[in-house]
C-alpha positions, 0 to 999 in steps of 0.5 A: 202761349202767354200766361197773365196774372190777376191782381188778387193772385199776385205775390211780390217776391222782389218789389221794385221801387220803379214800379209803383203800381203793383198790378203792372209789375211783371216780376210777380208769380201767378197763383195759377202756378202754385200747383206745379211740382217743384221740379218745374222750377229746379233750373230757375234759382232766382227771379229778377226785376227788369231794368225798367217798367211802365204802367202801360206795358203788357205782362211779359210771358213766363220765359221773359220773367224767369232768367237763368243766364250768368249775367242775370246772376251777377246782377242779382248778386250785386242786389244781394250784396248792396240792397241800398244801391238799386233797391230803395230804402226798404231793401229786399223782401225775402219770403220763404215758404215751407215746403211740404213733406212730399216735396222736401227731397225734391227741393234739396235736390234742386238746390244741389243741382243749381249749386253744381250748375252755377259752380261748374259754369263760374268757378271763379265768380263770387256767385258760387260763394253765395250759392254755397252759403245758401245751400249750406243754410238750406241743409241746416234747416230741418224742413229741408233735411228729412233725415233729421225728422225720422220718427221712432219705431212704430208702436205696436197696437194696444192689444199686443200689450194686453197679450204680452202681459197675459203671457208674462203672467202665465210664464210667472205662474210656470216659474219661467222668470227669465222669459217673463222678464224679457217680455215685461222689459219689451212692454216697458220699452214700447209703452213706458207710460203704462204702469202695469208692466212696472207692477208686474216686473216689480212683483216678479223681482220680489218673488226672486228676492231681488228687492233692490232691483224691484225698488228701482223698477218701482221708482222708474215707473213712478217717474215714467208715469209722472207719479199719477199711477197709484198702483205703483206707489202701493206696490212700492209701499208694500215692498218697503213695509215687508223690508221694515221701512215703516216710515218710508212705507207710510210716505208711499201709501200717502203718495198712492192715496194722493195719486188716486183717492179711490184706490182702495188697496192703498187705504186698506194696506196703510190701515193694516200697517197701522194696526200692526204698529198698534195705531188703532185710531189711525187705522180706523180713520184710514179705513173710514176714509176708504169707505168715504172715497171708495164706497162699500168694500168687503175688505174695509168692512171685514177689517173694521169688523175684526177690530170691533170683535177684538174690542168686544163690540160684537154687535158692531162686528156683526153689522160690519160683517153683514155689510161685507157679505152684502158688498160681495156675497162670494167673498169667502174671506168675509164669511170665514172671518165672521165664522171664526168670531162666532166660533170664539163666542161659542155660537157653534150653530151660527159658525157652522152655517157661516162655514157652509156659506163660505164653501158655497161662495168658494168651493175650492178654497183650502182655508174654508175646508181646513178651518171648518174641519178644525172646528168640527173636530176640536170644538164639536168633537165630531172627529169623523166629520172633521176627517171627511172635511180635511180629505175633501180639502186635500182632494180639491187642493192636493198640493197643500201641505197644511191640510195634510199636516192637520190630518196627520195630527188628527190621526195621531190623536185619534188613530195611530202614530204610524199613519200620522208619520205617513201623512207627515212624510207626504206633506214634507215631500209636497213642500220641503220648505214649509216649517210648520210641517217639520215642527209638528212632526218633531213634536209628535216624535218627542211625544212618542219618545224619539228624542233624537228624531225630534231634534233632527226634525227641529234642526231641519225646520230651523235650517230653512229660515231661522228668523221667522215666527215659525222659527221662534215657535220651533226654538221654544218647543225645542227648549221645552224638550231640552228642559224635560230632558235636564239640559237646562243650559241648552234650554235657556239658550233656546228660550233666549234665541226664541225671544230674540225673534219674537219678544212678545211671546207670552208663552216663551217668557212664562215657560222660562220663568217656570224653569227658573222657579223649578230650579229654585231661582224665584228672584230670577223668575220674577225678573223674567216676568218683569222684563216681559211686562216692561217690553210688551206692546199693549194696544189700547182701543176705544169706542170713540172712533165713530166721532172721528168719521165726521171730523175727517170731512171739512164742515165748510165743504159739507155745508156747500154740498148740502146747499147745492144738493150735491153728493147726497148719496154718499152723505146719506150712506155715511149717515146710515153707517153712523146711525147703525153703528151708534145703535149697535154701540147702544145695544151691544152691552145689553145683547152680550149680557143676555144669551137669548138676546144674543141668539136672536141677534145672530139669527137676525143677521144670519138666519135660523139655525136650521140647516138644510145644507147637504154636504155630500150632494154639494161635493158631488155637484160642485166638485164632482167628487164621491165622498166614499172614494176620498181614501182612494183619491189620496192613494191615487194622487200619491201614486201619480206623484211618485210616478212623476218623481221617478220619471224626473229622477230617470231623466236626470240620471240619463242626463248624468250618463250622457254627460259622463260619456 
C-alpha cells in the first residue's frame, strides 16, 4: 500500500534545488502521518533527497522516502558539512518542532537509540561525531529534558491554610508557643504571599518578648507581599511604637495607609501615637481622614469624642459618642467611655443608664462591671450595690485579679482588714505579676501600722518590673511611707527614682516639695516646683480642627466629582458631620452654662432618666447566675482552684520522686 500526500498538507524538510515544483517533491512528509507516535520514526533519524527528480514522476512510497543505510548517512553528512556544494545558495532549511510533554521522553530515548546504533555500526566514521553532537545539543534543550522542568511540591488546598491558622490561634491561647510557631512556619512556606501567617507569627514572638525576631518576620512579610499588605505594616508600626521608635513607627503607619487607605486600624493607631506625643491637631487630621476613607467607625468616633471631652466641648463629645454607638450598638467600650464622661460631669442618672447599656452590650465584660461598681460605691455611696456588681463581675471573670483588688479595698474601707487580706491573697495568687495588687495590699498594711509588711509588699511589686508606671506609683507611695517614719534620705531617693520613671507626675513633685518645706528648705522646695513647670509637657488643644476637615480634600478633585455627580454619598456624609459639629460648637457654651439645658441635652441623646433595668433578672437570664448565691460561688471557685493547685503540686512531687529513684 502506498501513501500519497496532497499539495496543502506537505511540509518540506530539506528542499532540493533540482525539484522546482513542490508538488512533485517526494521528500515531503504527509500531514496524515502527524498523528503517528514518535516511536514509529525512532529508527529513521534523517530524511534525504533523491539524486534526481522529474515533474512526471509518481510519488514514492514511504519505504522509498525514508533511508536508514550507512551510505545515505554519509551523503547527508556531506550535505550538512558543505551545504553550498549540492544544496544551492539557500542551503538547508532546518525546522525543529517542539515535542509535546507526553512524548519528550520517547524523543530522548529514540535519539539515544539512534546514537547507539550509528555508533555501533560505524565507530570510525565522522557521522558518529555529528550524531553525538546532535544528541548533546538535544540533551541541553529543556524540551528534551523533563527532569529540569520538575515543578515544586504541590500546594495544599486553601482550606488547609484557614484550618492551620485557627489551630495556631488555639495553641497560642493555650500557651503552646512552640507547636504554634511550627504550624505558622509551614503556612509561610506553602503560602508566602498570604500576610496572615506573618502577622500571627509576629504577635506570637512579641508575646515571648522576642522583638528582634518579630521585627525580622514583619520585614520578610512585607517583602513577600511586595509591600501591599497593610496589616503587616500596621503590626510592625505598633511594635516600633512600643519599643519607643516613634519616628520609625510613623513611617510604618504611613506605609500601611499607602498600602490600603481603608485600613482603619492604621489611621486610628497613628492618631493615638500622635495624641500620646501631644500632637492633637495632627491626631484630629488623621482621625478625620479615617472617617473620610473608611466611613463611620466606632473607634474613630470614640477617640474624637474623648478629645472633645478633654477640651471641655461636651456637646460635640456627646454627638460623637452617639455616632459611635450607632455604628456599633454592641461596642461596650463606647458606652463605657461615654458613661465615664457623664460621670465626671456629675450626670449620675445618665451615667447609670449608660452603664446599663454597656453591660447589655457585653454581659461578660469585666471593665463594665468593675467601673459601674466603682461608680455606685464611690460617687453614689451605694456600697451594697457596688459590692454586688463586683461579685457579679468576679463570678463572670473568676481569673481577673483587678476585680478582687477593688473588692478588697471596698471591704477594707467598709468592713474589716482581715477580709481584705483574704481577698488580696486570692488576687495575688491569680496573677502574681500584677503589680497594682501588691501596691494596694502594701498601702493597706501601711495604714494598719504594719510597716515591715508594707515594705516587703512594695519590694515584691518592684521586683516584678521597675520601669513601669505602676513601679513609679509604688516608689512614690514607699517614699511617703519613709517620710512619715522619719527616713528622709530614703524618701528623697525614692521620690527621685519615681521621677526618673515618670517625670510628669504632679503628685510626686509636689510631695517632694512639701517634704523640703517641712524640713525648713523653702528655697529647695521652690526649685523643685520650678523644675516641674520647666519640664512638664503641656498639650494645647483648640477648636479649629473642623476647618481642617475640608483642607485634607483636594478642591480640584472635589469640583470634578461634583461636576460628574460622583461620590455623592461620602460628600453628603462629611457635610452632615461638619454641620452637626458646627451646630454643637455654637451651642456648647450655652448648654454648659445652664444645668436645665444640659439635662435636656443629655436626654436627647440617651433618653429619659427613668430606668426599667432589672439587674437581678438580667443576670439570671443572660449569665445564668443567682444573685443570692454570689458568696457561695466565690468560695466554690476558691475550693476548685485550691484543689487543682494541690493536684499540680502532687504531680510535681511524684515527678521529683521518680527522678530521685
